[in-house]
PyMOL Python script that loads the backbone (N, CA, C, O; Angstrom):
from pymol import cmd

cmd.read_pdbstr("""\
ATOM      1  N   UNK A   1      -5.937   1.928 -23.783  1.00  0.00           N
ATOM      2  CA  UNK A   1      -4.580   1.520 -23.796  1.00  0.00           C
ATOM      3  C   UNK A   1      -4.343   0.300 -22.959  1.00  0.00           C
ATOM      4  O   UNK A   1      -4.892   0.172 -21.865  1.00  0.00           O
ATOM      5  N   UNK A   2      -3.554  -0.575 -23.448  1.00  0.00           N
ATOM      6  CA  UNK A   2      -3.186  -1.774 -22.665  1.00  0.00           C
ATOM      7  C   UNK A   2      -1.820  -1.631 -21.996  1.00  0.00           C
ATOM      8  O   UNK A   2      -0.783  -1.881 -22.610  1.00  0.00           O
ATOM      9  N   UNK A   3      -1.838  -1.234 -20.759  1.00  0.00           N
ATOM     10  CA  UNK A   3      -0.555  -1.031 -20.065  1.00  0.00           C
ATOM     11  C   UNK A   3      -0.026  -2.335 -19.463  1.00  0.00           C
ATOM     12  O   UNK A   3      -0.769  -3.084 -18.829  1.00  0.00           O
ATOM     13  N   UNK A   4       1.309  -2.603 -19.677  1.00  0.00           N
ATOM     14  CA  UNK A   4       1.746  -3.795 -19.108  1.00  0.00           C
ATOM     15  C   UNK A   4       2.488  -3.388 -17.878  1.00  0.00           C
ATOM     16  O   UNK A   4       3.019  -2.279 -17.812  1.00  0.00           O
ATOM     17  N   UNK A   5       2.541  -4.264 -16.887  1.00  0.00           N
ATOM     18  CA  UNK A   5       3.185  -3.980 -15.574  1.00  0.00           C
ATOM     19  C   UNK A   5       4.648  -4.121 -15.770  1.00  0.00           C
ATOM     20  O   UNK A   5       5.100  -5.074 -16.406  1.00  0.00           O
ATOM     21  N   UNK A   6       5.407  -3.205 -15.246  1.00  0.00           N
ATOM     22  CA  UNK A   6       6.882  -3.292 -15.146  1.00  0.00           C
ATOM     23  C   UNK A   6       7.243  -2.817 -13.790  1.00  0.00           C
ATOM     24  O   UNK A   6       6.876  -1.710 -13.394  1.00  0.00           O
ATOM     25  N   UNK A   7       7.994  -3.672 -13.023  1.00  0.00           N
ATOM     26  CA  UNK A   7       8.329  -3.329 -11.608  1.00  0.00           C
ATOM     27  C   UNK A   7       9.098  -1.993 -11.733  1.00  0.00           C
ATOM     28  O   UNK A   7       9.792  -1.689 -12.703  1.00  0.00           O
ATOM     29  N   UNK A   8       8.878  -1.176 -10.554  1.00  0.00           N
ATOM     30  CA  UNK A   8       9.635   0.050 -10.474  1.00  0.00           C
ATOM     31  C   UNK A   8      10.024   0.251  -9.084  1.00  0.00           C
ATOM     32  O   UNK A   8       9.744  -0.582  -8.222  1.00  0.00           O
ATOM     33  N   UNK A   9      10.667   1.341  -8.833  1.00  0.00           N
ATOM     34  CA  UNK A   9      11.242   1.599  -7.458  1.00  0.00           C
ATOM     35  C   UNK A   9      10.300   2.182  -6.494  1.00  0.00           C
ATOM     36  O   UNK A   9      10.707   2.410  -5.355  1.00  0.00           O
ATOM     37  N   UNK A  10       9.060   2.456  -6.826  1.00  0.00           N
ATOM     38  CA  UNK A  10       8.057   3.073  -5.963  1.00  0.00           C
ATOM     39  C   UNK A  10       6.850   2.232  -5.665  1.00  0.00           C
ATOM     40  O   UNK A  10       5.696   2.645  -5.779  1.00  0.00           O
ATOM     41  N   UNK A  11       7.211   0.948  -5.248  1.00  0.00           N
ATOM     42  CA  UNK A  11       6.216  -0.033  -4.925  1.00  0.00           C
ATOM     43  C   UNK A  11       5.188   0.406  -3.725  1.00  0.00           C
ATOM     44  O   UNK A  11       3.979   0.180  -3.765  1.00  0.00           O
ATOM     45  N   UNK A  12       5.789   0.997  -2.773  1.00  0.00           N
ATOM     46  CA  UNK A  12       4.958   1.450  -1.648  1.00  0.00           C
ATOM     47  C   UNK A  12       4.025   2.521  -1.925  1.00  0.00           C
ATOM     48  O   UNK A  12       2.940   2.608  -1.351  1.00  0.00           O
ATOM     49  N   UNK A  13       4.478   3.422  -2.890  1.00  0.00           N
ATOM     50  CA  UNK A  13       3.596   4.505  -3.317  1.00  0.00           C
ATOM     51  C   UNK A  13       2.438   4.010  -4.127  1.00  0.00           C
ATOM     52  O   UNK A  13       1.320   4.522  -4.059  1.00  0.00           O
ATOM     53  N   UNK A  14       2.756   2.953  -4.931  1.00  0.00           N
ATOM     54  CA  UNK A  14       1.706   2.307  -5.850  1.00  0.00           C
ATOM     55  C   UNK A  14       0.742   1.594  -4.969  1.00  0.00           C
ATOM     56  O   UNK A  14      -0.460   1.637  -5.232  1.00  0.00           O
ATOM     57  N   UNK A  15       1.195   0.940  -3.935  1.00  0.00           N
ATOM     58  CA  UNK A  15       0.277   0.211  -3.034  1.00  0.00           C
ATOM     59  C   UNK A  15      -0.641   1.212  -2.252  1.00  0.00           C
ATOM     60  O   UNK A  15      -1.816   0.936  -2.011  1.00  0.00           O
ATOM     61  N   UNK A  16      -0.072   2.345  -1.881  1.00  0.00           N
ATOM     62  CA  UNK A  16      -0.916   3.354  -1.206  1.00  0.00           C
ATOM     63  C   UNK A  16      -1.938   3.912  -2.169  1.00  0.00           C
ATOM     64  O   UNK A  16      -3.021   4.276  -1.709  1.00  0.00           O
ATOM     65  N   UNK A  17      -1.684   4.018  -3.515  1.00  0.00           N
ATOM     66  CA  UNK A  17      -2.664   4.414  -4.394  1.00  0.00           C
ATOM     67  C   UNK A  17      -3.673   3.433  -4.559  1.00  0.00           C
ATOM     68  O   UNK A  17      -4.856   3.773  -4.569  1.00  0.00           O
ATOM     69  N   UNK A  18      -3.307   2.171  -4.698  1.00  0.00           N
ATOM     70  CA  UNK A  18      -4.254   1.006  -4.807  1.00  0.00           C
ATOM     71  C   UNK A  18      -5.232   1.027  -3.554  1.00  0.00           C
ATOM     72  O   UNK A  18      -6.451   0.929  -3.701  1.00  0.00           O
ATOM     73  N   UNK A  19      -4.662   1.151  -2.386  1.00  0.00           N
ATOM     74  CA  UNK A  19      -5.465   1.209  -1.136  1.00  0.00           C
ATOM     75  C   UNK A  19      -6.453   2.401  -1.193  1.00  0.00           C
ATOM     76  O   UNK A  19      -7.632   2.239  -0.878  1.00  0.00           O
ATOM     77  N   UNK A  20      -5.995   3.529  -1.571  1.00  0.00           N
ATOM     78  CA  UNK A  20      -6.850   4.656  -1.658  1.00  0.00           C
ATOM     79  C   UNK A  20      -8.063   4.563  -2.615  1.00  0.00           C
ATOM     80  O   UNK A  20      -9.155   5.089  -2.402  1.00  0.00           O
ATOM     81  N   UNK A  21      -7.720   3.805  -3.727  1.00  0.00           N
ATOM     82  CA  UNK A  21      -8.763   3.654  -4.745  1.00  0.00           C
ATOM     83  C   UNK A  21      -9.893   2.570  -4.249  1.00  0.00           C
ATOM     84  O   UNK A  21     -11.082   2.686  -4.544  1.00  0.00           O
ATOM     85  N   UNK A  22      -9.412   1.611  -3.537  1.00  0.00           N
ATOM     86  CA  UNK A  22     -10.406   0.459  -3.234  1.00  0.00           C
ATOM     87  C   UNK A  22     -10.879   0.525  -1.861  1.00  0.00           C
ATOM     88  O   UNK A  22     -11.830  -0.191  -1.549  1.00  0.00           O
ATOM     89  N   UNK A  23     -10.313   1.328  -0.953  1.00  0.00           N
ATOM     90  CA  UNK A  23     -10.645   1.297   0.491  1.00  0.00           C
ATOM     91  C   UNK A  23      -9.808   0.162   1.321  1.00  0.00           C
ATOM     92  O   UNK A  23      -9.228  -0.784   0.788  1.00  0.00           O
ATOM     93  N   UNK A  24      -9.849   0.406   2.595  1.00  0.00           N
ATOM     94  CA  UNK A  24      -9.159  -0.475   3.404  1.00  0.00           C
ATOM     95  C   UNK A  24      -9.655  -1.946   3.397  1.00  0.00           C
ATOM     96  O   UNK A  24      -8.838  -2.863   3.318  1.00  0.00           O
ATOM     97  N   UNK A  25     -11.020  -2.180   3.480  1.00  0.00           N
ATOM     98  CA  UNK A  25     -11.444  -3.498   3.501  1.00  0.00           C
ATOM     99  C   UNK A  25     -11.048  -4.244   2.234  1.00  0.00           C
ATOM    100  O   UNK A  25     -10.453  -5.316   2.352  1.00  0.00           O
ATOM    101  N   UNK A  26     -11.303  -3.808   1.164  1.00  0.00           N
ATOM    102  CA  UNK A  26     -10.991  -4.497  -0.004  1.00  0.00           C
ATOM    103  C   UNK A  26      -9.417  -4.618  -0.163  1.00  0.00           C
ATOM    104  O   UNK A  26      -8.893  -5.679  -0.500  1.00  0.00           O
ATOM    105  N   UNK A  27      -8.769  -3.576   0.076  1.00  0.00           N
ATOM    106  CA  UNK A  27      -7.262  -3.668   0.009  1.00  0.00           C
ATOM    107  C   UNK A  27      -6.658  -4.846   0.884  1.00  0.00           C
ATOM    108  O   UNK A  27      -5.890  -5.690   0.423  1.00  0.00           O
ATOM    109  N   UNK A  28      -7.118  -4.801   2.270  1.00  0.00           N
ATOM    110  CA  UNK A  28      -6.532  -5.853   3.019  1.00  0.00           C
ATOM    111  C   UNK A  28      -7.055  -7.296   2.609  1.00  0.00           C
ATOM    112  O   UNK A  28      -6.378  -8.320   2.705  1.00  0.00           O
ATOM    113  N   UNK A  29      -8.269  -7.232   2.170  1.00  0.00           N
ATOM    114  CA  UNK A  29      -8.670  -8.572   1.613  1.00  0.00           C
ATOM    115  C   UNK A  29      -7.840  -9.118   0.458  1.00  0.00           C
ATOM    116  O   UNK A  29      -7.422 -10.276   0.430  1.00  0.00           O
ATOM    117  N   UNK A  30      -7.632  -8.223  -0.479  1.00  0.00           N
ATOM    118  CA  UNK A  30      -6.849  -8.564  -1.685  1.00  0.00           C
ATOM    119  C   UNK A  30      -5.410  -8.870  -1.313  1.00  0.00           C
ATOM    120  O   UNK A  30      -4.862  -9.849  -1.819  1.00  0.00           O
ATOM    121  N   UNK A  31      -4.763  -8.079  -0.446  1.00  0.00           N
ATOM    122  CA  UNK A  31      -3.413  -8.231  -0.079  1.00  0.00           C
ATOM    123  C   UNK A  31      -3.225  -9.526   0.785  1.00  0.00           C
ATOM    124  O   UNK A  31      -2.114 -10.050   0.863  1.00  0.00           O
ATOM    125  N   UNK A  32      -4.320 -10.039   1.433  1.00  0.00           N
ATOM    126  CA  UNK A  32      -4.130 -11.258   2.219  1.00  0.00           C
ATOM    127  C   UNK A  32      -4.138 -12.505   1.497  1.00  0.00           C
ATOM    128  O   UNK A  32      -3.817 -13.570   2.023  1.00  0.00           O
ATOM    129  N   UNK A  33      -4.539 -12.371   0.170  1.00  0.00           N
ATOM    130  CA  UNK A  33      -4.516 -13.653  -0.623  1.00  0.00           C
ATOM    131  C   UNK A  33      -3.071 -13.981  -0.924  1.00  0.00           C
ATOM    132  O   UNK A  33      -2.157 -13.169  -0.780  1.00  0.00           O
ATOM    133  N   UNK A  34      -2.918 -15.255  -1.364  1.00  0.00           N
ATOM    134  CA  UNK A  34      -1.548 -15.682  -1.733  1.00  0.00           C
ATOM    135  C   UNK A  34      -0.961 -14.807  -2.821  1.00  0.00           C
ATOM    136  O   UNK A  34       0.180 -14.360  -2.712  1.00  0.00           O
ATOM    137  N   UNK A  35      -1.719 -14.560  -3.855  1.00  0.00           N
ATOM    138  CA  UNK A  35      -1.344 -13.749  -4.971  1.00  0.00           C
ATOM    139  C   UNK A  35      -1.014 -12.295  -4.543  1.00  0.00           C
ATOM    140  O   UNK A  35       0.003 -11.747  -4.970  1.00  0.00           O
ATOM    141  N   UNK A  36      -1.794 -11.727  -3.775  1.00  0.00           N
ATOM    142  CA  UNK A  36      -1.677 -10.396  -3.365  1.00  0.00           C
ATOM    143  C   UNK A  36      -0.480 -10.223  -2.441  1.00  0.00           C
ATOM    144  O   UNK A  36       0.224  -9.227  -2.606  1.00  0.00           O
ATOM    145  N   UNK A  37      -0.182 -11.098  -1.485  1.00  0.00           N
ATOM    146  CA  UNK A  37       0.821 -11.031  -0.637  1.00  0.00           C
ATOM    147  C   UNK A  37       2.248 -11.356  -1.261  1.00  0.00           C
ATOM    148  O   UNK A  37       3.283 -10.971  -0.719  1.00  0.00           O
ATOM    149  N   UNK A  38       2.229 -12.050  -2.373  1.00  0.00           N
ATOM    150  CA  UNK A  38       3.486 -12.283  -3.130  1.00  0.00           C
ATOM    151  C   UNK A  38       3.804 -11.225  -4.239  1.00  0.00           C
ATOM    152  O   UNK A  38       4.923 -10.779  -4.493  1.00  0.00           O
ATOM    153  N   UNK A  39       2.588 -10.891  -4.873  1.00  0.00           N
ATOM    154  CA  UNK A  39       2.729  -9.951  -6.042  1.00  0.00           C
ATOM    155  C   UNK A  39       1.551  -9.035  -5.954  1.00  0.00           C
ATOM    156  O   UNK A  39       0.423  -9.276  -6.382  1.00  0.00           O
ATOM    157  N   UNK A  40       1.967  -7.925  -5.330  1.00  0.00           N
ATOM    158  CA  UNK A  40       0.986  -6.843  -5.064  1.00  0.00           C
ATOM    159  C   UNK A  40       0.208  -6.275  -6.370  1.00  0.00           C
ATOM    160  O   UNK A  40      -0.931  -5.812  -6.311  1.00  0.00           O
ATOM    161  N   UNK A  41       0.940  -6.369  -7.498  1.00  0.00           N
ATOM    162  CA  UNK A  41       0.387  -5.897  -8.737  1.00  0.00           C
ATOM    163  C   UNK A  41      -0.765  -6.757  -9.347  1.00  0.00           C
ATOM    164  O   UNK A  41      -1.570  -6.322 -10.170  1.00  0.00           O
ATOM    165  N   UNK A  42      -0.752  -8.024  -8.850  1.00  0.00           N
ATOM    166  CA  UNK A  42      -1.740  -8.959  -9.329  1.00  0.00           C
ATOM    167  C   UNK A  42      -3.065  -8.472  -8.661  1.00  0.00           C
ATOM    168  O   UNK A  42      -4.080  -8.265  -9.326  1.00  0.00           O
ATOM    169  N   UNK A  43      -3.005  -8.313  -7.419  1.00  0.00           N
ATOM    170  CA  UNK A  43      -4.300  -7.827  -6.651  1.00  0.00           C
ATOM    171  C   UNK A  43      -4.765  -6.529  -7.241  1.00  0.00           C
ATOM    172  O   UNK A  43      -5.969  -6.341  -7.413  1.00  0.00           O
ATOM    173  N   UNK A  44      -3.770  -5.522  -7.596  1.00  0.00           N
ATOM    174  CA  UNK A  44      -4.169  -4.272  -8.098  1.00  0.00           C
ATOM    175  C   UNK A  44      -4.853  -4.439  -9.440  1.00  0.00           C
ATOM    176  O   UNK A  44      -5.853  -3.790  -9.746  1.00  0.00           O
ATOM    177  N   UNK A  45      -4.290  -5.315 -10.211  1.00  0.00           N
ATOM    178  CA  UNK A  45      -4.811  -5.503 -11.572  1.00  0.00           C
ATOM    179  C   UNK A  45      -6.317  -6.067 -11.492  1.00  0.00           C
ATOM    180  O   UNK A  45      -7.168  -5.671 -12.288  1.00  0.00           O
ATOM    181  N   UNK A  46      -6.563  -6.893 -10.617  1.00  0.00           N
ATOM    182  CA  UNK A  46      -7.951  -7.420 -10.505  1.00  0.00           C
ATOM    183  C   UNK A  46      -8.969  -6.404 -10.061  1.00  0.00           C
ATOM    184  O   UNK A  46     -10.102  -6.384 -10.543  1.00  0.00           O
ATOM    185  N   UNK A  47      -8.546  -5.535  -9.109  1.00  0.00           N
ATOM    186  CA  UNK A  47      -9.411  -4.549  -8.504  1.00  0.00           C
ATOM    187  C   UNK A  47      -9.566  -3.196  -9.122  1.00  0.00           C
ATOM    188  O   UNK A  47     -10.593  -2.532  -8.981  1.00  0.00           O
ATOM    189  N   UNK A  48      -8.523  -2.798  -9.811  1.00  0.00           N
ATOM    190  CA  UNK A  48      -8.544  -1.412 -10.373  1.00  0.00           C
ATOM    191  C   UNK A  48      -9.113  -1.359 -11.853  1.00  0.00           C
ATOM    192  O   UNK A  48      -8.902  -2.203 -12.724  1.00  0.00           O
ATOM    193  N   UNK A  49      -9.824  -0.285 -11.963  1.00  0.00           N
ATOM    194  CA  UNK A  49     -10.263   0.061 -13.408  1.00  0.00           C
ATOM    195  C   UNK A  49      -9.124   0.265 -14.304  1.00  0.00           C
ATOM    196  O   UNK A  49      -8.009   0.464 -13.822  1.00  0.00           O
ATOM    197  N   UNK A  50      -9.323   0.229 -15.642  1.00  0.00           N
ATOM    198  CA  UNK A  50      -8.201   0.352 -16.539  1.00  0.00           C
ATOM    199  C   UNK A  50      -7.547   1.739 -16.340  1.00  0.00           C
ATOM    200  O   UNK A  50      -6.320   1.755 -16.244  1.00  0.00           O
ATOM    201  N   UNK A  51      -8.201   2.861 -16.269  1.00  0.00           N
ATOM    202  CA  UNK A  51      -7.396   4.119 -16.072  1.00  0.00           C
ATOM    203  C   UNK A  51      -6.649   4.140 -14.681  1.00  0.00           C
ATOM    204  O   UNK A  51      -5.545   4.681 -14.600  1.00  0.00           O
ATOM    205  N   UNK A  52      -7.246   3.555 -13.591  1.00  0.00           N
ATOM    206  CA  UNK A  52      -6.547   3.473 -12.350  1.00  0.00           C
ATOM    207  C   UNK A  52      -5.398   2.498 -12.355  1.00  0.00           C
ATOM    208  O   UNK A  52      -4.414   2.699 -11.644  1.00  0.00           O
ATOM    209  N   UNK A  53      -5.508   1.394 -13.181  1.00  0.00           N
ATOM    210  CA  UNK A  53      -4.326   0.597 -13.402  1.00  0.00           C
ATOM    211  C   UNK A  53      -3.275   1.274 -14.112  1.00  0.00           C
ATOM    212  O   UNK A  53      -2.115   1.009 -13.795  1.00  0.00           O
ATOM    213  N   UNK A  54      -3.513   2.141 -15.061  1.00  0.00           N
ATOM    214  CA  UNK A  54      -2.494   2.843 -15.789  1.00  0.00           C
ATOM    215  C   UNK A  54      -1.857   3.865 -14.804  1.00  0.00           C
ATOM    216  O   UNK A  54      -0.648   4.088 -14.870  1.00  0.00           O
ATOM    217  N   UNK A  55      -2.598   4.449 -13.949  1.00  0.00           N
ATOM    218  CA  UNK A  55      -2.119   5.349 -12.879  1.00  0.00           C
ATOM    219  C   UNK A  55      -1.182   4.582 -11.950  1.00  0.00           C
ATOM    220  O   UNK A  55      -0.067   5.018 -11.667  1.00  0.00           O
ATOM    221  N   UNK A  56      -1.691   3.363 -11.456  1.00  0.00           N
ATOM    222  CA  UNK A  56      -0.833   2.554 -10.623  1.00  0.00           C
ATOM    223  C   UNK A  56       0.484   2.302 -11.215  1.00  0.00           C
ATOM    224  O   UNK A  56       1.503   2.591 -10.588  1.00  0.00           O
ATOM    225  N   UNK A  57       0.524   1.767 -12.413  1.00  0.00           N
ATOM    226  CA  UNK A  57       1.806   1.536 -13.074  1.00  0.00           C
ATOM    227  C   UNK A  57       2.584   2.762 -13.189  1.00  0.00           C
ATOM    228  O   UNK A  57       3.782   2.662 -12.924  1.00  0.00           O
ATOM    229  N   UNK A  58       2.133   3.890 -13.532  1.00  0.00           N
ATOM    230  CA  UNK A  58       2.866   5.227 -13.604  1.00  0.00           C
ATOM    231  C   UNK A  58       3.418   5.505 -12.223  1.00  0.00           C
ATOM    232  O   UNK A  58       4.616   5.769 -12.122  1.00  0.00           O
ATOM    233  N   UNK A  59       2.691   5.470 -11.217  1.00  0.00           N
ATOM    234  CA  UNK A  59       3.285   5.700  -9.929  1.00  0.00           C
ATOM    235  C   UNK A  59       4.328   4.846  -9.567  1.00  0.00           C
ATOM    236  O   UNK A  59       5.318   5.312  -9.005  1.00  0.00           O
ATOM    237  N   UNK A  60       4.225   3.540  -9.842  1.00  0.00           N
ATOM    238  CA  UNK A  60       5.295   2.576  -9.528  1.00  0.00           C
ATOM    239  C   UNK A  60       6.598   2.948 -10.158  1.00  0.00           C
ATOM    240  O   UNK A  60       7.654   2.736  -9.561  1.00  0.00           O
ATOM    241  N   UNK A  61       6.561   3.508 -11.374  1.00  0.00           N
ATOM    242  CA  UNK A  61       7.791   3.917 -12.077  1.00  0.00           C
ATOM    243  C   UNK A  61       8.255   5.323 -11.701  1.00  0.00           C
ATOM    244  O   UNK A  61       9.450   5.615 -11.752  1.00  0.00           O
ATOM    245  N   UNK A  62       7.296   6.215 -11.315  1.00  0.00           N
ATOM    246  CA  UNK A  62       7.657   7.688 -11.136  1.00  0.00           C
ATOM    247  C   UNK A  62       7.492   8.194  -9.730  1.00  0.00           C
ATOM    248  O   UNK A  62       7.979   9.288  -9.447  1.00  0.00           O
ATOM    249  N   UNK A  63       6.813   7.456  -8.773  1.00  0.00           N
ATOM    250  CA  UNK A  63       6.600   7.810  -7.479  1.00  0.00           C
ATOM    251  C   UNK A  63       5.335   8.761  -7.212  1.00  0.00           C
ATOM    252  O   UNK A  63       4.962   8.955  -6.055  1.00  0.00           O
ATOM    253  N   UNK A  64       4.753   9.286  -8.187  1.00  0.00           N
ATOM    254  CA  UNK A  64       3.568  10.108  -8.010  1.00  0.00           C
ATOM    255  C   UNK A  64       2.831  10.267  -9.404  1.00  0.00           C
ATOM    256  O   UNK A  64       3.274   9.743 -10.425  1.00  0.00           O
ATOM    257  N   UNK A  65       1.782  10.957  -9.377  1.00  0.00           N
ATOM    258  CA  UNK A  65       0.995  11.106 -10.675  1.00  0.00           C
ATOM    259  C   UNK A  65       1.439  12.354 -11.425  1.00  0.00           C
ATOM    260  O   UNK A  65       0.841  12.663 -12.455  1.00  0.00           O
ATOM    261  N   UNK A  66       2.452  13.090 -10.972  1.00  0.00           N
ATOM    262  CA  UNK A  66       2.889  14.251 -11.546  1.00  0.00           C
ATOM    263  C   UNK A  66       3.406  13.917 -12.962  1.00  0.00           C
ATOM    264  O   UNK A  66       4.378  13.182 -13.131  1.00  0.00           O
ATOM    265  N   UNK A  67       2.741  14.468 -13.935  1.00  0.00           N
ATOM    266  CA  UNK A  67       3.130  14.299 -15.406  1.00  0.00           C
ATOM    267  C   UNK A  67       2.440  13.010 -16.010  1.00  0.00           C
ATOM    268  O   UNK A  67       2.739  12.591 -17.128  1.00  0.00           O
ATOM    269  N   UNK A  68       1.515  12.421 -15.212  1.00  0.00           N
ATOM    270  CA  UNK A  68       0.859  11.186 -15.773  1.00  0.00           C
ATOM    271  C   UNK A  68      -0.099  11.565 -16.912  1.00  0.00           C
ATOM    272  O   UNK A  68      -0.935  12.444 -16.702  1.00  0.00           O
ATOM    273  N   UNK A  69      -0.032  10.986 -18.046  1.00  0.00           N
ATOM    274  CA  UNK A  69      -0.817  11.217 -19.118  1.00  0.00           C
ATOM    275  C   UNK A  69      -2.288  10.851 -18.965  1.00  0.00           C
ATOM    276  O   UNK A  69      -3.131  11.361 -19.703  1.00  0.00           O
ATOM    277  N   UNK A  70      -2.621   9.935 -17.975  1.00  0.00           N
ATOM    278  CA  UNK A  70      -4.001   9.464 -17.858  1.00  0.00           C
ATOM    279  C   UNK A  70      -4.746  10.380 -16.872  1.00  0.00           C
ATOM    280  O   UNK A  70      -5.931  10.175 -16.614  1.00  0.00           O
TER     281      UNK A  70
END
""", "prot")
cmd.dss("prot")
cmd.show_as("cartoon", "prot")
cmd.util.cbc("prot")
cmd.orient("prot")
């Protein structure tokens, strides 16, 4: 499935999921880039697997993975 990013109200929850997936070192490295610091979802898309990217997008829309089809 090709999930397109759509901004949602749960940005911080999605960023926490991203950090948990990749670990602190990679997360801080990714978020310190120009793209990551301005658009968190760009860094997430680069580092997350397709299923985790779908989960990231779901969390940003719904705040958690409850009910996530992936």
